[in-house]
N, C-alpha and C positions, 0 to 999 in steps of 0.2 A: 472388320475395321480396316478402312484404307490407310488411315493414319491415327496417331494418338492426339486427340484434340480434348480440351477440358471436359466437354459434355460426356464423351465416351469414356474418359478417365474416370469421372465421378460415378458412372454406371458400374464400371469394374470394381471401383474402390470408394464405396459410399462413406467409409470412415474418414475421408478428407473433406470434411464438411466445408462448404463454401464460405462460411462465416469466419472460419479460421485460415482457410486456404482459398483465397479469392482467385478468380480465373487468371487475372494477369500474373499472378505468382506462380500458378500451375503451368502457364504458358512458358514462362522464362525457364523453368525446370525441364519442360518438354524439349525446349531449343537446346539446353545443355546436353540433355541425354540423346537427342537426334544427332548432334555434333560428334557424340562418343560412339554410337552404334553404326556398324557398318551396314549399309542399306541393302547389301547383296546377301546378307544372312538370311536363311529361312526365319520367319517369324520376327523380323526386325521390328515391325510395328508394335508387336506384343512385348519386345525387349525393351523398347522405348518406354512403354507404359509402366513396366515393372522398374525400370532404371529411374524414371521420374519419380515414383512412389518412394523408392529407396532414398533417393537425394532429398526429397522434400521432408522425409521423416528424420533423416540425419540432420538436416539443417534446423528443423525444429527443436531437436534434443539438443544440438549445440547451443542454439540461442537461449534455451531455458536452463541451461547449466551455468555453473560458475566458469566463466571464460578463461580464468587464470589456473584452472585446475585440470589436469590431464585425467581422463577417466581411468580409475583403477588406482589412483594416487590417494594414500592416507598419510595423515601427518597428526602429530600430537606434541603439545608443548606442556611442560611442567616447570614452572618458574623460568629461569632463563635458559633452560635447555629445550631445544625443539629437534624432533626427529620426523623424517619424511621417507616414505617408500613408494617408489614408483610401480606402476603396472608393467606386466611383462611386455616387452616389445617384440615385434615379429618382422621378418623379412619377407613374409608372404603378402603380395600386393592384393589378394583376395580376401584377406581377413576383414576388411571394412565391410565387404558385402554380407559377411555372414552375421553381421550385428542386426540385420532386419530380415524378416521373411520375405520381403520384396527383393532384396538383394540376393538371397538365397535363390529365389526363383529365376532371377536374372542370370545368374551363374548357370543353372540347369539349362536354361534356354540358350545360352551362349554356347554350350557344349555342341549345339548343331552347327556351330561355324568352324568346327575343326577342319584343318586344311585351307581355310580362308583368312584373310586378315581379319583379326577380332575387332580392330578399331581403326576407323578412317571413313 
């Protein structure tokens, strides 16, 4: 694959149905991923496809969840008393990538860029 384009993306990831993920939306996320991945990395085109899948899935999950609630937050109210518990926070910038199989694969591919700029 010379570049990640919507047709090739759908062959690799048939779960991203065109009815839910129109080409124009996929193309926008491909542009985001392309701007993030260093093209001199080995398998940069593959990395772009996996990062695109990760970004699409995360965006879809965010859009379908309650936008005012942080994932992992629980709250309960009894009468006038309300208690909320937040999820654990992390300082690890890669934690978001572990939330999807696509992000995990992206991180595996990114390991091939050791010694090179990872983003740019």
